N, C-alpha and C positions, 0 to 999 in steps of 0.2 A: 470600355472597348475590350473582347475578348479576342485576344488574337490566337491562332491556332498554327500547328504544321501538321498536316494529314497526307492520306494516301488515296488517290480516289480514280479509278479507271487506269489503275497499274504506274500513276505516276504521282511524285511528291510534291504538293502544293505547300504555301504558306497561306493564311485566309483570317478572315474575319468574320465573327459569328455576327449575324443580323437576325434578331428572332430565331425561326427554324431553319433558315439559310445559312451556307457558306457562300462568302466572295473570296474568288479564289484568285492569288496572284504569285508570281513566281520567284520572289525576292522576300530575303528576309527585312522586315520595316528596318527603318534607321530614324533617328531625331535628328532634326534641325533647329537650331538655335538662329532665330531671329529678332532683332531689337529686343532681346533679353526674355523673349517668349519660347517654350517650347513647342513644338510641332512635330506629331509623328508622320513622316512620309510613309506611305505605301505605294506600292509598284502597280503599274497597271493591271486594271481588272482581267481576270481569264475566262470568267463565268461564274454563274451562280447554282448553286446545287444545295439539294436538301443537307440539313445536318446529318439526316440518318443516314446516308448513304457514305459518309466519309469515314476513314478509319483513324482514330485519332494518333499521333505519335509524338513524342516527347517535342515541345514547342519550340525549343531552338536546339543547336548544334555547338555546343561550347567549343572555342578552341583551346579553352582552359576553364577549369571549374576552380574558384578560391574558396575554400573552404575555411570557417572559423571552429576551433576547438574552444572550450570550456568558455561558452557566451553567455550563459543564464547561470546566476549566482546559484540556484537548487543545484543545477547540474555539477558544479564545479564542488557544491559540498558533499553530493551523494557520492564522488569519488574521493574525497578526501584530499582536495588540490587547492591550493590558493587561487584567490581571486587575481588573475591576469593583468599587470599593470598596463599592458600593452595587448591587441590582438594577436592571439595563438593562431600562425597560418600553416595550412598545407594545401595541396593540390591535388584533385582527382583527375586521371587522364581521360579524354574525351570516350576512351572504348569502354569505358564503365556506364557511357549512358544506357538508359534503359525507357524504353514506352510504358504508356499507360497499360496495364492490363497484362503486360508480359512477364514474363518468369524471372525471378530474383532466383541464380543456380549457386548452390550450396557448393563452395570450393571441397575438393576433395581432403585439402590439407587443412582443415579448420573443422574444429568440432564445438564451434560457438559463434553464430552470426544475428547480431543485434540490426532491431529496427533504430532509426534517430530521424524523429519529424523535424522539418527545417523550413522555414521562410527564405525563399529564394529569390534573390534580387537580377533579372536579367538587362543585361547593359545595352543601350541602344545608339550609344557615340562613341568614338574614340575619346578615351579619358586617361589624361597622364598629368600628374604634379596640379588637380584641381584642389580647391580649397572645400571646407565643408559646408561653407554657405549655398555652395553652387551643386553640391553634389547629387541631389536628387533630380536636377534635371539630365543627368547621364543615364539615368534608369528608363528603360521603356515600360517595365511594369515588374509583375511579379506571379510566381507561380509554387507550387508544392514540389518538395522534393524530400527525398530517403535517402539520407546519409549512412548506406548499408554497411556494416564494420562487422569484419572478422575478430570479436573483442579477445580471443585467445592468443591472436596474433599482434596485438597492439601492446608494444613495451610502453612503460609508464616514463620514458626519456623524452618524449615528442616526437619520435620517428615512427611516422604513422603511416608509410607511402603502402606497406605491405598489406595492412589490414583493412585499407581504403579503397583499394584501386582495383579489385579484380572486376572483370567482364561481370556488367549489370549491376553493379553497387551503386549506378546514381540514377535510379529512377525520378524521373521529371513529368511535371502535367499537372492538372489534363490540358492548361491552356495559360496563357500570360494576362492577367488583368492589369489594364493599364492606368486605372482609374480608382487608387486605393493609397489611403493612409497608412503606413505601415508601425505605425508607433504604437497601436493597441488592439491586434488581432489575438483573437482566441486560437491556438493551435493544439492540435491533439494528434496522437498517434492510436489506432483502433485495430487490435489483432482478433480476428475471429470473433468481431461483434463487441469486444470489450474495451473500454477506454483504458489504455495504459500510460499515455500521457497527456497531460492537460495543464496549459498554461497560456501564457499573455506576453506577446512582443515586448509589451511595457517592461518586461522583465529582463531585456537584454541589458547586457553592462557596457557594450559597444554595440548603439544603433546603426541602423542602415547607411544613416548620412556619414558617422564616423567610419565605417569600414570602406565605402567607396572611395572616400578622400584618404585615407592610409594606405589603402592597396596601389592606389593610383599614384602614390609616392615613388612605390617598389617596384611597379611594375604597369605597363600600358594595356588597360583595359580594351577591347574591341568590341563591336558590337557583336551581340550573340553570346559572348562570354556571360558566365553567373558568378555569382556570391552567394554561398550557401552560409547563412548567418548563424548558424549554431542549433542546438538541440536544446529542449529543457529537460527536466530530471523526469526517471520513469523510464529509461533505455532499459531494455530486455532482449532476449533472445527471440529467436524465429526457429521452428521447425518446419522439416519439408511437408508440404500439403497445408502450411498457414496462410491465411489472406490478410495482409497488411494494407490498411489505409492509413493515408495523410490527410486530415483536414484541416483547412486552413479559412477562417472568417472572411467572406467577400471573395475569397478566389474559389473554392469548391473542393472535389475529392479525388486523390490519387491512390488507386489501387493495384496491387500487384500479389500475385502467388509465388511464395518459394518452392523450390523445385529441386 
């Protein structure tokens, strides 16, 4: 099932794609656990319209985006950093959220802005102190993300807030795919039509279940929150006018232009 957030007739809706139609509803989907079974709850249907007439927005509005640094072995190696013993976490603010096809704005105080292709897990139920064996039950689905980074403002001491938090530095989309095994997905970043990052989620140091369980020991995850699971090797700079696309197998393609 593909879940979207979209604008139609001047109003923002959540929705479910069904062939060439969108079934509209008002509220973000939730996960219900009953008798050990995971079920996605959708709000009351508010109408059906052709997919072609809606404008896709970021598929959720996270209260917090928990991001993971150095979570692909090849990425740690390209920066000459040791493999971490536990997940390296940082937070992106909700104000960094960006819709598909919208513009990544180059900050005036930065001289190098990089792309980082990432698989993003979208939380669908409140998660606190959960075990790894139960972790995937709290995930609504997955989307594509770009952890845009002002690389020249990123110190090596791990304090990455400045480099990661500018407005427009968290493109997400185009939708949430709910029926997906995250363990071995091709992930790539394509800059102006040229593949710059190419890897698989099987190369994650800490997999999705590891991350959800670990983060839930630290902070409560709420529906709509996201975990950005890290980026593989091949990160690099973008220039004004560039088009950057993030493609993940089984999900789709997220595109933005740098401006």
